[in-house]
C-alpha positions, 0 to 999 in steps of 0.5 A, a space after each residue: 499500500 502506498 500513502 501519497 502526501 495529499 489526496 482529495 476527499 471526494 465521494 458521491 456528493 461530488 459526482 452528483 454535483 458535477 452531474 447537476 452542473 453538466 445538466 444545466 448545460 451552462 459550463 461557464 461562470 454561472 449560477 453555481 458560481 453565484 451560490 458558491 460565493 454566497 455560501 462562502 460569505 455565509 460560512 465565513 460570517 462576513 456580514 455586510 462589510 466584506 465581500 467574496 469574489 471567486 477565481 480560477 485559482 488561488 494564484 489568479 486571486 492573488 494576482 488580481 488582488 494585488 492589481 486591485 489595490 494598485 500594486 504595479 511596476 516599481 513597487 515592492 511587496 514584502 512576503 515570507 521567503 518561505 512561501 509558495 512560488 505562486 505568491 512570488 509569481 503573482 507579485 512578479 506579474 504586476 511588475 512589482 518585486 517581492 521582498 523576502 522576509 524571514 519567518 518565526 521558528 515554530 509557526 513558520 509564518 512571517 516574523 512581524 519583528 523582521 518586517 519593519 526593516 524591509 519597509 521603504 517608500 516603495 512598499 505597497 503591501 505585506 503578505 501574511 501567509 499561514 502555514 500548515 497547522 498554524 496561523 501567522 501573528 496577524 495582530 503583530 503584522 497588522 500593527 507594523 502595517 498600520 504604523 506604515 499605512 501599508 495594506 496586508 494581504 492574508 494568504 489563507 491558502 492553508 487555513 480555510 475553515 480556521 479562526 483567529 482569536 474568535 474570528 473566522 479567517 477572512 476577517 484579518 487583512 484588507 484582502 484574504 486569498 483562499 485556494 481551492 486546488 485539488 489538495 486544499 481543505 476544500 477543493 473545486 478541482 481548481 479555484 480560488 477566492 478573495 475576501 475584500 473589505 471594500 465594496 468598491 473593489 468588487 466590480 474591478 475584480 469581477 471585470 478583471 477575472 472576465 478579460 475586462 468585460 463589464 458583464 452584469 453579474 445578475 445575468 451571469 449568475 442566472 446562466 445567461 449571457 450579457 451581450 451589452 458589456 463594455 471593456 474599461 480595464 485590462 483583464 484576464 481569463 481568471 473566472 471560476 466555472 460552474 462545474 468547479 463551483 458545484 464541487 466547491 458547494 458539495 465540499 462546503 456541505 461536508 466541511 464539518 466532517 472534513 474539519 474533524 478528520 483533519 484535526 483528528 489526524 493531526 492530533 494522532 500524528 502529534 501524540 505519536 511524534 511529540 518528543 521524539 528526538 531529532 523531530 520537530 513538529 509545529 506543536 499542539 493543535 490550537 482549537 481554532 485551526 483546521 490543519 492543511 499540512 503535517 510537517 516535520 523538521 528533521 536534521 538536514 544531514 539525514 533528510 534525504 535518507 529519511 525520505 528514502 526510508 519512508 518511500 521504501 515502506 510506501 510512504 511518500 513525502 514532500 518538501 513544502 517549500 524551497 524558499 524564494 531566495 533559492 530560485 534563480 529568478 528571485 535569488 538577487 531580490 532584496 531580503 532581510 536576514 533569513 536565518 530561520 528560513 535557511 535552516 528550515 529549508 533543509 529540514 522540512 518534510 511533509 508527511 501524508 495528510 488527507 481526510 481518508 487517512 486512518 489512525 491505523 495508517 498514522 500508526 504505521 507511518 509513525 512506526 516507520 519514522 521511529 524505526 528510522 531514528 532508532 538507527 542513526 
């Protein structure tokens, strides 16, 4: 038996949702997209002050979010170097440059204490990314950002369904980006969303996702085409399709089960690995967190042999991630001191983690981990 690192949680509900979307004979951005946006708004308890716009991917959401708040050529955006390449590329695509910041030792999220030294007159935004089974110090980031009058973009690709100090994720930044790719806490096959704190941003985002077309959303969300559109701005083919939104809706309906399974699996891993010599986890699970990745830090000199040992037992592993400053395109970008990032880059390992995993599977995986460290 082989255990992949990730696997989507799919069942008959998703097949039925696909069938309903296909039966509608409207495969573009239509009624299911409107329903999905409304369901997200309700689940996230956004009220009247925040709004949801969906996109084809999380990367598309980040790209257009940056454009919507005016990020462009000559600007800089501060982001943790320990981040997914999608954020660097989204910043890059606006003509701005990512400025690479260090992360905190345990959370592996951006370190607020390191942000200030990177702020200049070119700084247009700060990206605060959650990672694995932890959330960033959003209060700390917000304090630094407020002092410099710089907006914060919350990259919540890993934290859908979590809360921060009692408020659902989606309430913390000027913009919040979610990803719904095949392996996230919920999937749309591929998809993304932005939560925005200004109604004035909604129309530009809707137009940019539809190659600049100013189609009336009330028409699109009734599975009809609007032929009277105009074009006012540059746009991209970044809209979410009905088929993908229908799957997202079915995932939301069973999110309570997804949440519980993910939390139970993380706790099982933690109970079995906490205190094991040469292994560092992200610590005990906070009550408000829905974890996305189960990661370990192992001695850098043994990481490859550790991965090989697990693979020989049918246990696949991943590395999330290679930091931005280690890529050719970004290695000469401005950055802070990256002591923590440089260390964890050579230690981090992702273990199998998905809702269909069982406690018995976790027992087997952890037994293999323990057997490796018993034989130095």
